[in-house]
N, C-alpha and C positions, 0 to 999 in steps of 0.2 A: 755762100755769102756770109753766113753768120759766124764762120770761123774767124773772121777778121776782128770780131768784138774783143776777144781775149788778147789778141795781138796789139790792138790799140791801147787797151787798159794797161797791159804789161809795159808798153813803151812809155806810157805816162809815169808809171811807178819807177821805172828804170831811168827816167829823164833822158830818153833816147828817141827824140822825134825822127832822127835820121834813119832809124831802123824800119820805119814804115814804108811800104812800096807805094809811093805817090806817082801819079801821072806826071808827064813832063810839064804840063801846066794844069794847075788845080785850083779849085775854089775852096777857101777855108775861112771860118770865122769862130771867134770865141766870145760868148756873151754879146752876140750880134755885131761885133766889130771884126772887120776883115783883118786877117793877119797870117803871115807865114807860120808854119808849125813851130820853128825854133823860138818864135817871139811869144808863144802862148804860155800863160801861167800854168795850164794843166800839165805841161811837160816839165814843170819845175817844182811844184809844191806837194804832190802826193807822196805819201809814205807807205801806202798799201791799199788793198781793195777789201772793204769790210763785208759787203754783201751785194750780189747781183740782183737786179730786179728782173724785168721781163724783156724779151727780145722779139721784135716783129720784123718780118722780111717781106719784101715786095719784088718778086722775080721779074715783073714787067718793067719796073723802073730801076731795077738793080740797086734798090735802096734798102737800108736796114736802120731801124730805130731801136735804141736800148737805153736803160737807165740803171744807175747803181749808186750805192752809198760808198763813198771813198773816204779813206783815212788821210787826214791832213795834219800830221804831227799830233795825233791824239784827238782831233776834232772831226766831227761828221761833216762831209760836204756832199750834197746831192749833185750828181752829174747826170745829165741826159744829153744824148748825142744822136746824130744821124750821119750816115755816110753813103756814098754812091760809088759803085764799082764799075770800072770800064777796063775790059781786057786784063783782069786780074790785079789792077792797081786802083788806088783810091783817087777818084776824080773830084770828089766833093766831101768835105768834112765840116760838120756843124757841131760845136761843143758848147754846152752851157753849164756853168757852175753856180750853184745856189748855196750860200754859206750861212744865211740867217733868215729869220722871218721877214726882216726888212727888205731882203732881196726878192722875196716871193710875194709879198703883199699881205699874207696872213698865215695860212696853214703851212707848216714846214715840218715834215716828219721823215727825215732821211733814215733814221734808225728803225722805221717800220717797213722799209723796202722789202724785208724778208717775209712780212705778214701779208701775203697776197690773198685777197678774198677768193673764196671758192668760185664765185661767179666768173672770175677771169680764167680759172684753171680747168673747170669741168669741160669734157669733150662736147662738141656740138652734136645734138641728136641727129640720127639718120634723117636725111631729107630736109633739114632746116638750115643748112649752110647756104649763104648767099653767093651769087656770082659777083664778079668784080663790078659789073655795071650796076647791079642792085646796091652794092655798098656805096658806089659813087653817087647814086641817086639819093641815098640817105644823107650822105655828106652834103649834098646840095641844099638840103633843108636847114642845115645847122648854122652856117656862117653867111649865107647869101641873103637872108631876110626873105626867102621865097615864101615862107609861111609864118603867120603871126603866132601860130602854135605848132609845135612839133607834132606831125600827124601819126606818129607811131606810139604804142603804149610803152610804159616803162615797167620792166619786170620787177617782181617783188624783191628779188635779191640784188637789185642794182642800187648801189650806194655811191655817193660822190667821193672820189679820191682827189687829193690835191698835194702835189709835191712830196710824194712818197707814201702817204698813208690815207686812211679814211678820214673824212672831215668829221670832227666831233665838236659840236658847239656847246658852249655854256647854256644851261637851260633858260636862264634869264634872257640871254641874247636871242635864243631861238624863239622864245615866246614873244619878245618884243617885235621880231621881224616877221614871224609867221602866224602870230596869234594863237588861237585855240588849237589849230592843227598841229602845233608843236607837241602837244601833250600826247598825240597818237603815235609819235615817232619812237622807234626803238632806242634804247639807251645802253651805254656801256656799263660795266660793273661799277665804274666810278661815278655814274649818274650823268654822263655827258650825252648829248643828243646826236644820234647818227642821222645825217642828212641824205635823203634819197637822191639818186641821180635825176637830172632834169636837163632839158635843153631850153635855154631862155634866149631867143634871138634878141640882140641888142643893136640899136641903131649904130652904135660906135664900132661894132665889129665889122671889119672889112672883109670882102669876099676873099677867100683863100684857096689854096690848092691842096689836094691830098698828097702829103709828102710820102706816105707809105700806106699801101692797101694790102693787108695780109689776109688773103682769102681763106687760108687754112684755119686761122684762128678767129676769123670774123672781125678783124680789128681795122679801124680807119685811124690814121694819124693826120690831124689837120693843124693849120695855124690860123691865128686870128689876131687882130690888133684892137685893143680895147682902151679907149680914153676914159679917164675918170679922175678921182681925187684920192690922195692919202688923207685919211680923216681920223679923229680920235676913236679909239675902241676902249670903252670903260665898262667894266663889270666889277662885281664885288671882289673878285680875285685878282684883277689886273687893270692897269691903266697903260695902254700902249697905242698902237695905230693899226689901221688896216686899209687896204685899197678897196674902193667901191666904184663900180662903173657909174658914169655920169647919170644914167637913167635912174639909179637907185640911191643917189646921194641924199636927196631930200627925205626919202623914207628912213634911211639909216639915221640921219641927224635928228629927225622929228621923233622917231620911235625909241631910240636908245640913249640919247644924250639929254636926260631930264631927271628931275627928282633930287633927293638928298645925296645920292651916290656921286653927284658932281661936285659937292662941296669939298674944298681943300685940295682939288686935283690940279695938277699942272698938265695942260692939254696941248697937243700939237695943233697948230692952225691947219685947216683944210688947204691942201696944196695940190695943184694939178700934176698928173702923172699919166704915163701910158704903160699898160701891161702888154708885152709881147707873149702871146700864149700859144703853147703847143698842147693839143688836147687829143687824148686817145678815147675812142669809143668802141665798145664791143657790141655787135649787132648780129642777131640771127633769129630765125623763126618768127620774124615780124615784130620783134621787141628789142628794146635797148637793154643790154645786160651788164654793161660796164661803162664807167666814165672816169677818166683820170686827167686832171688838169695839171700842167707844169707851167708855172707862171714866172715871169721875170719883169720886175719893174724897171722902167727906163724913164728918162726925161720926157716931158710932154712932147708929143709929136714924133716920137721914135718910130722907125719902120725897119723891117727886115731889109738887108742889103739887096736881096734878090727880088724884092717886091717890085712889081711894075709901077 
């Protein structure tokens, strides 16, 4: 099933959607909009493949998920996609293109796709691999609101990734949002704070289905719908915006938008928005070892076309 990944990407770079083996009737969407392949931007704009990310396969659902840093006439574009095979042909193709931080909500690191953390690459130790049913049980806790707190521990090497790379927060922002606990978190050589992985059930997240369950790699690919606001993001180095879920807006506004750093700033007004989120989790040995969010901001109330 994974062999189709290169074929799809090469068809995009060659601008040849007709070269792909599609089912007689197929489901396809680009950035959550249904479209036939010849109408998609991804078959018109790419000039090369800069770097592949990871690929996950589910032989039960005949589905594959992958992400990559694509070249768009000299610019980075983060692509993530999922397809379903039926009798050797593509029956379902979902493509998402993220071109800027404004598309993603905040973190946007397509050029870090090649820097995959070791926690995603190291083999699962003998006897610690989960069955499909066990992985689905873990997934059930994440987006269904089944538990107020995720019932499994987070491994020490599990750090949050978002849109291609590890989340690295400005120390001032981290302290404002997490208080004294931020001082205990590891930092990059540039002094940015690395945020540990975590599962935070939100009321606004809608129950989702597991799009891909890769038992060999211990990875679950899920979707969720998050309502919230695009709000100002102001630090000493930057005045921009970020997406914040509804439940966290008051904390963000109260904790970070205050003091002298606000003087003379032109700020975006808080505006409602919805993030359609695809999220990868790596789980084995009773612990969460990896978390990678791939976010796409849409107008408030947006939903996936195949959502019930």
